[in-house]
C-alpha positions in Angstrom: 33.1 17.0 -20.2 30.6 17.9 -22.8 26.9 18.7 -22.0 25.8 15.6 -24.0 28.1 13.3 -22.0 27.1 14.9 -18.7 23.5 14.4 -19.3 23.7 10.7 -20.1 24.0 10.5 -23.9 25.9 7.3 -24.9 29.2 7.4 -26.6 29.1 7.4 -30.4 30.3 3.8 -30.8 27.8 2.5 -28.3 25.0 4.6 -29.9 25.9 3.3 -33.3 25.7 -0.3 -32.1 22.2 0.3 -30.6 21.0 2.2 -33.6 22.0 -0.7 -35.8 18.5 -2.0 -35.6 17.0 -3.9 -38.6 14.0 -2.4 -40.1 12.9 1.2 -40.6 11.0 2.7 -37.7 7.3 1.7 -37.4 4.5 4.1 -37.0 4.0 5.3 -33.4 1.8 2.8 -31.6 -1.6 3.9 -30.4 -2.7 4.0 -26.8 -5.9 2.6 -25.4 -8.4 5.2 -24.3 -7.5 7.7 -26.9 -11.2 8.0 -27.7 -12.3 8.2 -24.0 -15.0 10.8 -23.4 -15.6 12.3 -19.9 -18.4 14.4 -18.4 -17.8 18.1 -17.7 -19.8 20.8 -16.1 -23.2 21.2 -17.8 -23.5 17.5 -18.6 -21.6 17.6 -21.9 -19.1 14.8 -22.9 -15.7 15.9 -24.2 -12.7 13.9 -25.3 -10.4 13.3 -22.4 -7.1 15.2 -22.4 -4.9 12.9 -20.4 -1.9 15.0 -19.2 -1.0 12.8 -16.3 1.5 10.4 -17.9 4.1 10.9 -15.2 1.8 9.2 -12.7 0.7 6.3 -14.9 0.9 6.2 -18.7 -1.9 4.6 -20.7 -1.6 1.2 -22.1 -0.1 0.8 -25.6 -2.1 -1.3 -28.0 0.8 -3.7 -28.7 1.1 -4.2 -24.9 -2.6 -5.0 -24.6 -2.3 -7.4 -27.5 0.7 -9.2 -26.0 -1.1 -9.8 -22.8 -4.2 -11.0 -24.6 -2.1 -13.4 -26.6 -0.5 -14.8 -23.5 -3.8 -15.3 -21.6 -5.1 -18.5 -23.3 -2.0 -20.4 -22.3 -1.4 -18.7 -19.0 0.0 -21.0 -16.4 2.6 -21.4 -13.6 6.2 -20.7 -14.3 9.5 -22.6 -13.7 8.1 -25.6 -12.0 5.4 -27.1 -14.3 5.9 -29.9 -16.8 2.8 -29.2 -18.8 2.8 -27.5 -22.1 1.1 -24.3 -20.9 3.5 -24.0 -18.0 6.5 -24.5 -20.3 5.2 -21.9 -22.8 4.5 -19.4 -20.0 7.9 -19.9 -18.5 9.5 -19.3 -21.9 7.5 -16.1 -22.4 8.5 -14.9 -18.9 12.2 -15.6 -19.4 12.1 -14.0 -22.8 10.6 -10.9 -21.2 13.7 -10.8 -19.0 16.0 -10.9 -22.0 13.9 -8.2 -23.8 14.1 -5.9 -20.8 17.9 -6.5 -20.5 18.4 -5.5 -24.1 16.1 -2.5 -23.8 18.1 -1.1 -20.9 21.4 -1.8 -22.6 22.5 -3.9 -19.7 25.6 -6.0 -19.5 25.1 -9.7 -20.4 25.7 -10.9 -16.8 23.5 -8.3 -15.2 20.5 -9.6 -13.1 17.0 -8.6 -14.2 14.7 -9.0 -11.2 11.0 -8.4 -11.8 9.4 -6.3 -9.0 6.0 -4.5 -8.5 7.4 -1.0 -9.4 10.3 1.3 -8.9 9.7 1.7 -5.2 9.7 -2.1 -4.8 12.9 -2.4 -6.8 14.6 0.3 -4.7 13.6 -1.3 -1.4 14.8 -4.7 -2.7 18.2 -3.3 -3.4 18.2 -1.6 0.0 17.7 -5.0 1.7 20.8 -6.3 -0.2 23.4 -3.7 0.6 26.5 -4.9 2.3 26.5 -4.3 6.0 27.6 -0.7 6.9 26.8 0.7 3.5 26.2 4.5 3.4 23.9 5.9 0.8 24.4 9.4 -0.6 21.1 10.9 -2.0 19.8 14.3 -3.0 16.8 15.9 -1.3 15.4 16.4 -4.8 14.7 12.7 -5.2 11.3 10.9 -5.2 10.5 9.3 -1.8 11.2 5.9 -3.4 14.9 6.9 -3.6 15.0 9.0 -0.5 13.5 6.7 2.2 14.5 3.0 2.0 18.1 3.4 3.3 19.2 2.6 6.9 22.2 4.9 6.7 22.2 7.9 4.4 23.8 11.2 3.7 21.2 13.6 2.3 22.4 16.5 0.0 20.6 19.7 -0.7 19.2 20.2 -4.2 22.1 21.5 -6.2 22.0 25.0 -7.8 23.3 23.7 -11.2 24.3 20.3 -12.7 28.0 20.8 -12.0 27.2 21.5 -8.3 25.5 18.1 -8.2 28.7 16.4 -9.3 30.8 18.4 -6.9 28.5 17.7 -3.9 28.4 14.0 -4.7 32.2 14.0 -5.0 32.7 15.6 -1.6 30.1 13.5 0.1 31.5 10.2 -1.2 35.0 11.2 -0.4 34.0 11.7 3.3 32.4 8.2 3.6 34.3 5.1 4.6 33.2 1.6 3.8 30.7 0.5 1.2 28.8 3.3 -0.4 26.0 3.8 -2.9 25.1 7.0 -4.8 21.3 7.2 -5.6 20.0 9.6 -8.2 17.2 10.1 -10.6 17.8 10.2 -14.4 14.9 12.6 -14.9 13.0 14.5 -12.2 9.4 13.5 -11.6 8.7 17.1 -10.6 10.4 19.2 -13.2 11.3 16.7 -15.9 14.9 17.9 -15.9 17.6 15.5 -16.9 20.3 14.7 -14.3 24.0 14.3 -15.1 24.0 10.5 -14.5 27.1 9.8 -16.7 29.2 12.2 -14.7 27.8 11.1 -11.4 28.5 7.4 -12.2 32.1 8.4 -13.0 32.5 10.2 -9.7 30.9 7.3 -7.8 33.3 4.8 -9.3 36.3 7.0 -8.6 35.5 6.8 -4.9 34.8 3.0 -5.0 31.1 3.5 -4.7 28.2 2.2 -6.8 25.3 4.1 -8.3 21.6 3.3 -8.5 19.6 5.3 -11.1 15.9 5.8 -10.8 15.0 5.6 -14.5 11.2 5.6 -14.0 10.7 9.0 -15.7 13.5 8.5 -18.2 12.7 5.3 -20.0 9.3 6.3 -21.4 10.9 9.3 -23.0 14.6 8.5 -23.8 16.8 5.6 -24.7 18.7 4.1 -21.8 22.1 2.3 -22.1 23.2 1.1 -18.8 26.5 -0.3 -20.1 27.6 2.8 -22.0 26.7 5.0 -19.0 28.5 2.6 -16.7 25.7 2.4 -14.2 25.6 -0.3 -11.6 21.8 -0.5 -11.0 18.7 1.0 -12.6 15.1 0.6 -11.6 11.9 1.5 -13.4 8.2 0.8 -13.5 6.0 -0.7 -16.2 3.0 1.6 -15.4 5.0 4.6 -16.5 6.2 2.8 -19.6 2.8 2.2 -21.1 2.5 -1.2 -19.5 0.1 -0.7 -16.5 0.0 -4.3 -15.3 1.8 -4.0 -12.0 5.4 -4.9 -12.8 8.7 -3.1 -12.5 12.4 -4.1 -12.7 15.7 -3.8 -10.9 18.6 -4.4 -13.2 22.3 -4.5 -12.2 25.3 -6.3 -10.8 24.7 -9.7 -9.4 27.0 -9.8 -6.4 25.2 -7.7 -3.9 21.9 -9.2 -5.0 23.2 -12.7 -4.7 24.6 -12.1 -1.2 21.6 -10.2 0.1 18.8 -11.7 2.2 16.0 -12.9 -0.1 13.5 -10.1 -0.5 10.7 -12.6 -0.1 11.1 -16.0 1.5 9.1 -18.8 -0.1 8.8 -21.1 -3.0 11.1 -20.6 -5.9 13.7 -18.7 -3.8 15.1 -21.9 -2.4 16.8 -25.0 -3.8 16.1 -27.1 -0.8 14.6 -26.9 2.7 15.9 -29.2 5.5 14.4 -30.4 8.7 13.3 -28.2 11.6 16.3 -29.3 13.7 18.6 -27.8 11.1 17.1 -24.3 11.6 18.1 -21.5 9.2 21.2 -23.5 8.1 18.9 -26.1 6.6 17.6 -23.7 3.9 19.6 -23.6 0.7 18.7 -20.3 -1.0 19.3 -19.7 -4.6 22.5 -17.8 -5.3 21.1 -16.7 -8.6 19.6 -13.2 -7.8 16.6 -13.7 -10.2 14.9 -16.7 -8.5 16.4 -15.6 -5.1 14.3 -12.4 -5.1 11.2 -13.6 -7.0 9.7 -16.0 -4.6 6.1 -17.2 -5.2 4.3 -16.9 -8.4 5.5 -13.8 -10.2 3.5 -11.3 -12.1 4.0 -13.1 -15.4 1.5 -10.9 -17.4 3.1 -7.8 -16.0 6.5 -8.9 -17.1 5.2 -9.8 -20.6 3.6 -6.3 -20.7 6.8 -4.5 -19.8 8.7 -6.4 -22.5 6.0 -5.6 -25.1 6.3 -1.9 -24.2 10.1 -2.1 -24.5 9.8 -3.8 -28.0 7.2 -1.3 -29.1 9.3 1.8 -28.2 12.4 0.3 -29.6 10.7 -0.6 -32.9 9.2 2.9 -33.2 12.6 4.5 -32.9 13.6 7.1 -30.4 14.3 9.9 -32.9 10.7 10.3 -33.9 9.4 10.0 -30.3 11.8 12.5 -28.9 11.3 15.0 -31.7 7.5 15.0 -31.2 7.7 15.2 -27.4 10.1 18.2 -27.6 7.7 20.0 -30.0 4.8 19.4 -27.7 6.7 20.4 -24.5 7.9 23.6 -26.2 4.3 24.4 -27.2 3.1 23.8 -23.6 5.8 25.7 -21.9 5.5 28.7 -24.2 1.7 28.7 -23.7 1.9 28.7 -20.0 4.7 31.3 -19.9 2.3 33.7 -21.7 -0.3 33.4 -18.9 0.0 36.1 -16.2 0.4 34.6 -12.7 1.7 31.2 -13.9 5.1 30.0 -12.6 6.8 27.0 -14.1 9.0 25.0 -11.6 12.6 24.4 -12.5 15.8 23.6 -10.6 18.2 24.5 -13.3 16.5 27.1 -15.4 14.3 27.1 -18.5 16.9 26.0 -21.0 17.9 22.8 -19.2 17.1 19.6 -21.1 14.0 17.8 -19.8 11.5 15.1 -20.6 7.7 15.7 -21.1 6.9 17.0 -17.6 5.9 20.6 -16.7 5.0 21.6 -13.1 3.6 25.0 -12.3 1.6 27.1 -9.9 -1.2 29.7 -10.5 -1.0 32.8 -8.3 -3.7 32.9 -5.7 -5.3 29.5 -6.6 -4.4 26.3 -4.7 -3.0 23.5 -6.8 -5.9 21.2 -5.9 -8.5 23.7 -7.0 -6.7 24.2 -10.3 -6.6 20.4 -11.0 -10.3 20.0 -10.0 -11.5 22.8 -12.2 -9.4 21.5 -15.1 -11.1 18.1 -14.7 -14.7 19.3 -14.0 -14.9 22.1 -16.6 -12.5 21.1 -19.3 -12.0 17.3 -19.2 -8.3 17.6 -18.5 -6.5 15.2 -16.3 -3.4 16.5 -14.4 -1.7 15.7 -11.1 -1.6 18.1 -8.2 0.2 17.9 -4.8 3.7 17.2 -3.8 4.5 14.4 -6.2 6.1 12.1 -3.5 8.9 14.6 -3.3 8.1 16.7 -0.3 11.6 18.1 0.4 12.1 19.1 -3.2 8.8 20.9 -3.4 9.6 22.8 -0.3 12.9 23.8 -1.9 11.2 25.0 -5.1 8.3 26.8 -3.6 8.8 27.4 0.1 6.7 26.2 3.0 3.4 27.9 1.9 3.7 27.8 -1.9 0.7 26.3 -3.8 -1.7 26.3 -0.8 -1.6 22.6 0.2 -4.0 21.7 3.0 -1.2 21.1 5.5 0.5 24.4 4.7 3.3 22.9 2.7 4.3 23.3 -1.0 2.1 21.9 -3.8 1.9 22.4 -7.5 0.1 21.2 -10.7 1.9 18.8 -13.0 1.1 18.3 -16.6 2.9 15.4 -18.3 2.8 14.2 -21.9 3.6 11.1 -23.9 2.4 9.0 -26.8 -1.1 10.0 -27.6 -0.8 13.6 -26.5 -2.0 16.0 -29.2 -1.7 19.7 -29.9 -5.4 20.1 -29.0 -4.7 18.6 -25.5 -1.9 21.1 -25.0 -3.9 24.1 -26.3 -6.9 23.2 -24.2 -4.8 23.1 -21.0 -3.2 26.5 -21.8 -6.6 28.1 -22.6 -8.1 26.6 -19.4 -5.3 27.9 -17.2 -5.5 31.3 -18.8 -9.3 31.4 -18.1 -8.8 30.2 -14.6 -6.0 32.7 -13.9 -8.2 35.5 -15.1 -10.9 34.6 -12.6 -8.5 35.3 -9.7 
């Protein structure tokens, strides 16, 4: 299997059909807050260098505009007869169609709006057939690691092929229903995982696969159908749509049979008398209303769809090319600083998205992040990135000087709106900080 296929690129025919988009790519949309100034030591104001996209990406201007356009007619969805309710319902359902197309989902796949990736993953966990065993790597984000009642946890693999082999062996040893859970791009190292090969292995053993695409979709095109994935989950707030919505996309049968995630209005078709008990409740068998009880986050869904439209219209070629240039600049700059160590599971040449995590010898990660903010106006993330087992694997128990004695690091992450000056400022600041030690 070729490297491109292993790491999730779509087959040529599928790629051609997705690329057959009408118009020429539009200019890259701007982000809100690009002109934000923040105070630094000495009382000066400097332009903010936001290098924390992997935690929450800023809002795209087209996303803000879509939400603003929906607000004047905002109303309830699905059950109102008034014009505003009908219009809002149409916008909400159109958002579902837009997200389905953006993910390259199959026409009959369910698109369930959730709060975020963690919420989406927990929703699926509640819908697994009885006795399902989940196979998951210890390199996963906690959202993929923790929701399962019965799981087999695998050590972080030494190389991509080892991930495929480990999943193969683990799934072969499991009887009954089984689910393989894996990230598409690590939230710690940014490295791309071999999701196409892992999906193939899962299906060979009669298992299904859930892919955490939260860190992939802001950076790369996703085609669920071409990759033959069963379920994907991602968050709007990492996709330049910070309005509190996420999605779970995938096959309907498990979702239709699973206990409703929330029990209330909208999830039912009819409720009988108290004497009938649970048998008197007629739940929707359509997974979308079944798992979206109550009033949904309509504006969040509209925001996610607007982000999907904006990225698709811009064109992935230009976005990926600029990101790769900036990441190369950042990694080369940090590599030239004595005492700085970049974190990687599979080595410096492995394909990755715009995430670079590192440590500075002798300086706790929290101190590095605080100095970068207070003295240079740079925003990064420090800590264990909701991936405690993985950080322990990469750094050991005491690496990075976290307060509880476990591993921690600094994470710089880039996206639309990141500039050469932001990258160069971070490199210069880390060089200065490392020299103080």
